[in-house]
N, CA, C and O atoms as a GROMACS GRO file, in nm:
protein
  328
    1MET      N    1  -5.511   0.685  12.094
    1MET     CA    2  -5.623   0.719  12.186
    1MET      C    3  -5.740   0.860  12.127
    1MET      O    4  -5.688   0.971  12.144
    2ALA      N    5  -5.882   0.865  12.066
    2ALA     CA    6  -5.894   0.940  12.064
    2ALA      C    7  -5.962   1.057  12.187
    2ALA      O    8  -6.040   1.044  12.281
    3VAL      N    9  -5.909   1.136  12.146
    3VAL     CA   10  -5.979   1.257  12.248
    3VAL      C   11  -6.154   1.282  12.225
    3VAL      O   12  -6.185   1.314  12.110
    4ALA      N   13  -6.220   1.274  12.283
    4ALA     CA   14  -6.384   1.309  12.275
    4ALA      C   15  -6.348   1.444  12.304
    4ALA      O   16  -6.279   1.486  12.396
    5ASN      N   17  -6.440   1.547  12.156
    5ASN     CA   18  -6.469   1.632  12.185
    5ASN      C   19  -6.617   1.711  12.288
    5ASN      O   20  -6.726   1.709  12.231
    6VAL      N   21  -6.612   1.768  12.417
    6VAL     CA   22  -6.644   1.800  12.467
    6VAL      C   23  -6.731   1.946  12.414
    6VAL      O   24  -6.693   2.063  12.422
    7ALA      N   25  -6.856   1.891  12.359
    7ALA     CA   26  -6.933   2.099  12.324
    7ALA      C   27  -6.944   2.142  12.497
    7ALA      O   28  -6.967   2.076  12.598
    8PHE      N   29  -6.917   2.274  12.475
    8PHE     CA   30  -6.990   2.364  12.596
    8PHE      C   31  -6.845   2.352  12.716
    8PHE      O   32  -6.867   2.358  12.837
    9GLU      N   33  -6.769   2.343  12.686
    9GLU     CA   34  -6.665   2.284  12.812
    9GLU      C   35  -6.655   2.399  12.972
    9GLU      O   36  -6.607   2.370  13.082
   10ASN      N   37  -6.709   2.510  12.933
   10ASN     CA   38  -6.679   2.606  13.021
   10ASN      C   39  -6.844   2.551  13.068
   10ASN      O   40  -6.839   2.517  13.186
   11LEU      N   41  -6.960   2.535  13.022
   11LEU     CA   42  -7.083   2.544  13.082
   11LEU      C   43  -7.088   2.396  13.148
   11LEU      O   44  -7.173   2.378  13.236
   12ARG      N   45  -7.003   2.288  13.111
   12ARG     CA   46  -7.017   2.168  13.189
   12ARG      C   47  -6.941   2.182  13.326
   12ARG      O   48  -6.971   2.120  13.428
   13ALA      N   49  -6.841   2.271  13.314
   13ALA     CA   50  -6.761   2.252  13.417
   13ALA      C   51  -6.838   2.349  13.518
   13ALA      O   52  -6.849   2.326  13.638
   14GLU      N   53  -6.886   2.454  13.454
   14GLU     CA   54  -7.021   2.519  13.605
   14GLU      C   55  -7.102   2.435  13.635
   14GLU      O   56  -7.142   2.452  13.750
   15MET      N   57  -7.155   2.331  13.573
   15MET     CA   58  -7.245   2.237  13.575
   15MET      C   59  -7.236   2.179  13.711
   15MET      O   60  -7.313   2.190  13.806
   16ALA      N   61  -7.094   2.097  13.695
   16ALA     CA   62  -7.018   2.048  13.797
   16ALA      C   63  -7.017   2.081  13.947
   16ALA      O   64  -7.050   2.022  14.050
   17ARG      N   65  -6.948   2.246  13.906
   17ARG     CA   66  -6.927   2.278  14.009
   17ARG      C   67  -7.083   2.329  14.154
   17ARG      O   68  -7.117   2.323  14.272
   18ASN      N   69  -7.116   2.371  14.033
   18ASN     CA   70  -7.265   2.395  14.065
   18ASN      C   71  -7.397   2.322  14.103
   18ASN      O   72  -7.508   2.352  14.145
   19ASN      N   73  -7.316   2.189  14.058
   19ASN     CA   74  -7.452   2.068  14.080
   19ASN      C   75  -7.562   2.097  13.987
   19ASN      O   76  -7.659   2.037  14.033
   20ILE      N   77  -7.585   2.138  13.916
   20ILE     CA   78  -7.706   2.142  13.800
   20ILE      C   79  -7.707   2.056  13.709
   20ILE      O   80  -7.606   2.036  13.643
   21THR      N   81  -7.807   1.999  13.690
   21THR     CA   82  -7.835   1.922  13.606
   21THR      C   83  -7.899   1.943  13.485
   21THR      O   84  -7.960   2.049  13.470
   22ILE      N   85  -7.893   1.830  13.362
   22ILE     CA   86  -7.951   1.858  13.217
   22ILE      C   87  -8.087   1.893  13.274
   22ILE      O   88  -8.122   2.008  13.245
   23LYS      N   89  -8.143   1.849  13.322
   23LYS     CA   90  -8.320   1.848  13.384
   23LYS      C   91  -8.312   1.979  13.415
   23LYS      O   92  -8.373   2.056  13.341
   24ASP      N   93  -8.258   2.019  13.498
   24ASP     CA   94  -8.249   2.208  13.565
   24ASP      C   95  -8.252   2.241  13.449
   24ASP      O   96  -8.366   2.253  13.404
   25MET      N   97  -8.156   2.265  13.370
   25MET     CA   98  -8.117   2.368  13.283
   25MET      C   99  -8.208   2.350  13.188
   25MET      O  100  -8.233   2.453  13.125
   26ALA      N  101  -8.299   2.202  13.137
   26ALA     CA  102  -8.388   2.215  13.057
   26ALA      C  103  -8.573   2.269  13.102
   26ALA      O  104  -8.676   2.294  13.040
   27GLU      N  105  -8.530   2.264  13.235
   27GLU     CA  106  -8.694   2.375  13.331
   27GLU      C  107  -8.629   2.511  13.271
   27GLU      O  108  -8.706   2.593  13.220
   28ALA      N  109  -8.532   2.529  13.276
   28ALA     CA  110  -8.488   2.694  13.296
   28ALA      C  111  -8.522   2.743  13.205
   28ALA      O  112  -8.570   2.856  13.210
   29ALA      N  113  -8.506   2.668  13.072
   29ALA     CA  114  -8.493   2.704  12.938
   29ALA      C  115  -8.674   2.640  12.866
   29ALA      O  116  -8.726   2.636  12.755
   30ASN      N  117  -8.706   2.611  12.978
   30ASN     CA  118  -8.823   2.547  12.940
   30ASN      C  119  -8.858   2.446  12.804
   30ASN      O  120  -8.951   2.456  12.724
   31ILE      N  121  -8.771   2.369  12.810
   31ILE     CA  122  -8.753   2.236  12.716
   31ILE      C  123  -8.734   2.106  12.800
   31ILE      O  124  -8.714   2.099  12.922
   32THR      N  125  -8.744   2.009  12.713
   32THR     CA  126  -8.766   1.898  12.799
   32THR      C  127  -8.590   1.840  12.774
   32THR      O  128  -8.513   1.872  12.684
   33ARG      N  129  -8.564   1.738  12.901
   33ARG     CA  130  -8.433   1.687  12.941
   33ARG      C  131  -8.384   1.644  12.815
   33ARG      O  132  -8.261   1.649  12.813
   34ASP      N  133  -8.430   1.608  12.719
   34ASP     CA  134  -8.385   1.567  12.586
   34ASP      C  135  -8.360   1.622  12.512
   34ASP      O  136  -8.272   1.625  12.426
   35THR      N  137  -8.458   1.688  12.545
   35THR     CA  138  -8.416   1.873  12.394
   35THR      C  139  -8.269   1.922  12.452
   35THR      O  140  -8.172   1.948  12.381
   36MET      N  141  -8.272   1.927  12.542
   36MET     CA  142  -8.167   2.009  12.623
   36MET      C  143  -8.012   1.924  12.592
   36MET      O  144  -7.906   1.976  12.556
   37GLY      N  145  -8.038   1.787  12.618
   37GLY     CA  146  -7.931   1.703  12.574
   37GLY      C  147  -7.901   1.746  12.445
   37GLY      O  148  -7.809   1.823  12.418
   38ASN      N  149  -7.986   1.692  12.358
   38ASN     CA  150  -7.960   1.722  12.250
   38ASN      C  151  -7.883   1.858  12.169
   38ASN      O  152  -7.825   1.867  12.061
   39LYS      N  153  -7.918   1.972  12.291
   39LYS     CA  154  -7.853   2.096  12.253
   39LYS      C  155  -7.703   2.125  12.280
   39LYS      O  156  -7.625   2.197  12.217
   40LEU      N  157  -7.678   2.016  12.438
   40LEU     CA  158  -7.552   2.047  12.492
   40LEU      C  159  -7.491   1.955  12.393
   40LEU      O  160  -7.384   1.996  12.349
   41SER      N  161  -7.531   1.843  12.348
   41SER     CA  162  -7.410   1.815  12.246
   41SER      C  163  -7.401   1.813  12.107
   41SER      O  164  -7.353   1.725  12.036
   42ARG      N  165  -7.474   1.967  12.062
   42ARG     CA  166  -7.481   2.041  11.983
   42ARG      C  167  -7.528   1.962  11.853
   42ARG      O  168  -7.469   1.961  11.745
   43LYS      N  169  -7.637   1.902  11.882
   43LYS     CA  170  -7.717   1.811  11.759
   43LYS      C  171  -7.816   1.950  11.738
   43LYS      O  172  -7.813   1.982  11.619
   44THR      N  173  -7.881   2.019  11.798
   44THR     CA  174  -7.984   2.075  11.756
   44THR      C  175  -7.908   2.232  11.840
   44THR      O  176  -7.838   2.224  11.941
   45PRO      N  177  -7.940   2.357  11.775
   45PRO     CA  178  -7.906   2.480  11.839
   45PRO      C  179  -7.972   2.515  11.943
   45PRO      O  180  -8.095   2.510  11.948
   46ILE      N  181  -7.888   2.562  12.054
   46ILE     CA  182  -7.934   2.698  12.145
   46ILE      C  183  -7.952   2.808  12.061
   46ILE      O  184  -7.876   2.856  11.977
   47ASN      N  185  -8.135   2.859  12.119
   47ASN     CA  186  -8.179   2.969  12.135
   47ASN      C  187  -8.130   3.057  12.195
   47ASN      O  188  -8.088   3.004  12.298
   48LEU      N  189  -8.095   3.213  12.197
   48LEU     CA  190  -8.095   3.291  12.291
   48LEU      C  191  -8.122   3.352  12.389
   48LEU      O  192  -8.056   3.411  12.475
   49ASN      N  193  -8.269   3.325  12.362
   49ASN     CA  194  -8.372   3.333  12.534
   49ASN      C  195  -8.334   3.204  12.592
   49ASN      O  196  -8.310   3.198  12.712
   50GLU      N  197  -8.324   3.086  12.507
   50GLU     CA  198  -8.262   2.938  12.588
   50GLU      C  199  -8.151   2.978  12.701
   50GLU      O  200  -8.161   2.966  12.823
   51ALA      N  201  -8.002   3.051  12.591
   51ALA     CA  202  -7.889   3.045  12.645
   51ALA      C  203  -7.914   3.139  12.763
   51ALA      O  204  -7.875   3.099  12.873
   52PHE      N  205  -7.974   3.262  12.755
   52PHE     CA  206  -7.983   3.336  12.871
   52PHE      C  207  -8.085   3.304  12.997
   52PHE      O  208  -8.074   3.347  13.111
   53ASN      N  209  -8.189   3.216  12.943
   53ASN     CA  210  -8.261   3.210  13.032
   53ASN      C  211  -8.197   3.039  13.166
   53ASN      O  212  -8.238   3.004  13.277
   54ILE      N  213  -8.103   2.991  13.088
   54ILE     CA  214  -8.059   2.934  13.157
   54ILE      C  215  -7.908   2.952  13.268
   54ILE      O  216  -7.863   2.894  13.366
   55THR      N  217  -7.862   3.101  13.156
   55THR     CA  218  -7.774   3.148  13.247
   55THR      C  219  -7.835   3.251  13.376
   55THR      O  220  -7.767   3.276  13.476
   56ILE      N  221  -7.941   3.293  13.361
   56ILE     CA  222  -7.980   3.352  13.480
   56ILE      C  223  -8.007   3.283  13.590
   56ILE      O  224  -7.973   3.297  13.708
   57LYS      N  225  -8.101   3.177  13.508
   57LYS     CA  226  -8.138   3.110  13.656
   57LYS      C  227  -8.089   3.006  13.712
   57LYS      O  228  -8.126   2.969  13.824
   58CYS      N  229  -7.990   2.937  13.634
   58CYS     CA  230  -7.890   2.840  13.696
   58CYS      C  231  -7.717   2.892  13.699
   58CYS      O  232  -7.617   2.828  13.733
   59PHE      N  233  -7.727   2.988  13.665
   59PHE     CA  234  -7.560   3.020  13.640
   59PHE      C  235  -7.556   3.182  13.664
   59PHE      O  236  -7.473   3.242  13.596
   60PRO      N  237  -7.640   3.259  13.756
   60PRO     CA  238  -7.644   3.412  13.779
   60PRO      C  239  -7.492   3.463  13.821
   60PRO      O  240  -7.475   3.585  13.823
   61GLY      N  241  -7.426   3.411  13.842
   61GLY     CA  242  -7.323   3.480  13.842
   61GLY      C  243  -7.198   3.489  13.737
   61GLY      O  244  -7.102   3.564  13.716
   62CYS      N  245  -7.251   3.374  13.685
   62CYS     CA  246  -7.116   3.373  13.505
   62CYS      C  247  -7.147   3.473  13.446
   62CYS      O  248  -7.225   3.555  13.493
   63ASP      N  249  -7.093   3.483  13.336
   63ASP     CA  250  -7.087   3.540  13.185
   63ASP      C  251  -7.134   3.443  13.056
   63ASP      O  252  -7.083   3.346  13.000
   64ILE      N  253  -7.242   3.509  13.040
   64ILE     CA  254  -7.323   3.432  12.938
   64ILE      C  255  -7.191   3.412  12.834
   64ILE      O  256  -7.171   3.299  12.789
   65TRP      N  257  -7.104   3.521  12.797
   65TRP     CA  258  -7.032   3.468  12.653
   65TRP      C  259  -6.905   3.357  12.712
   65TRP      O  260  -6.857   3.268  12.642
   66GLU      N  261  -6.868   3.382  12.844
   66GLU     CA  262  -6.788   3.237  12.895
   66GLU      C  263  -6.844   3.077  12.901
   66GLU      O  264  -6.774   2.977  12.883
   67LEU      N  265  -6.969   3.081  12.928
   67LEU     CA  266  -7.073   2.956  12.919
   67LEU      C  267  -7.065   2.908  12.826
   67LEU      O  268  -7.020   2.794  12.824
   68PHE      N  269  -7.104   2.976  12.701
   68PHE     CA  270  -7.170   2.938  12.599
   68PHE      C  271  -7.033   3.009  12.512
   68PHE      O  272  -7.046   3.072  12.407
   69LYS      N  273  -6.874   2.976  12.598
   69LYS     CA  274  -6.756   3.013  12.454
   69LYS      C  275  -6.764   2.998  12.288
   69LYS      O  276  -6.742   3.081  12.199
   70GLU      N  277  -6.804   2.862  12.282
   70GLU     CA  278  -6.806   2.814  12.130
   70GLU      C  279  -6.899   2.839  12.008
   70GLU      O  280  -6.877   2.808  11.890
   71LEU      N  281  -7.018   2.908  12.066
   71LEU     CA  282  -7.108   2.956  12.004
   71LEU      C  283  -7.051   3.112  11.992
   71LEU      O  284  -7.098   3.187  11.906
   72ALA      N  285  -6.969   3.145  12.065
   72ALA     CA  286  -6.928   3.297  12.097
   72ALA      C  287  -6.855   3.291  12.004
   72ALA      O  288  -6.874   3.367  11.908
   73ASP      N  289  -6.730   3.184  12.004
   73ASP     CA  290  -6.614   3.194  11.917
   73ASP      C  291  -6.684   3.185  11.727
   73ASP      O  292  -6.630   3.261  11.647
   74GLU      N  293  -6.770   3.114  11.687
   74GLU     CA  294  -6.854   3.107  11.570
   74GLU      C  295  -6.875   3.249  11.560
   74GLU      O  296  -6.833   3.285  11.450
   75ILE      N  297  -6.913   3.326  11.612
   75ILE     CA  298  -7.034   3.436  11.620
   75ILE      C  299  -6.881   3.545  11.566
   75ILE      O  300  -6.900   3.633  11.482
   76ARG      N  301  -6.810   3.535  11.596
   76ARG     CA  302  -6.666   3.640  11.632
   76ARG      C  303  -6.637   3.565  11.464
   76ARG      O  304  -6.649   3.641  11.368
   77SER      N  305  -6.616   3.482  11.449
   77SER     CA  306  -6.508   3.430  11.341
   77SER      C  307  -6.608   3.447  11.217
   77SER      O  308  -6.558   3.485  11.111
   78LYS      N  309  -6.736   3.423  11.222
   78LYS     CA  310  -6.828   3.484  11.122
   78LYS      C  311  -6.816   3.649  11.058
   78LYS      O  312  -6.795   3.693  10.945
   79SER      N  313  -6.844   3.723  11.212
   79SER     CA  314  -6.831   3.838  11.166
   79SER      C  315  -6.702   3.876  11.110
   79SER      O  316  -6.693   3.966  11.028
   80ALA      N  317  -6.601   3.808  11.153
   80ALA     CA  318  -6.488   3.874  11.095
   80ALA      C  319  -6.445   3.803  10.990
   80ALA      O  320  -6.328   3.769  10.974
   81GLN      N  321  -6.552   3.773  10.900
   81GLN     CA  322  -6.533   3.693  10.796
   81GLN      C  323  -6.582   3.809  10.666
   81GLN      O  324  -6.538   3.824  10.552
   82ALA      N  325  -6.675   3.868  10.728
   82ALA     CA  326  -6.834   3.967  10.706
   82ALA      C  327  -6.736   4.053  10.628
   82ALA      O  328  -6.774   4.156  10.573
   0.00000   0.00000   0.00000
C-alpha cells in the first residue's frame, strides 16, 4: 500500500487542532482558495509574505519554522551545499 506524501505536515496538524480551513488561510494570505490549495500541495510555491501572513493571522502562537518545516529544511539543505 502506498503512503501518501503529505506536504506541510505540521501546518496541517495545526489546521486540524485549530479548525483553520484552507479558505481561512487563503484570506489571510490574500489569495484564492484554489491558489492556497495548490500551494499546500506544493504545486506552486508559498512566498515569504504569504507564510508570515498565514502564521500571524491564523496561528499566532506557532513558530513559522515549524509550520513550514519542509521549506525550512530545504533552505538549510541548500545553504549547507553552498
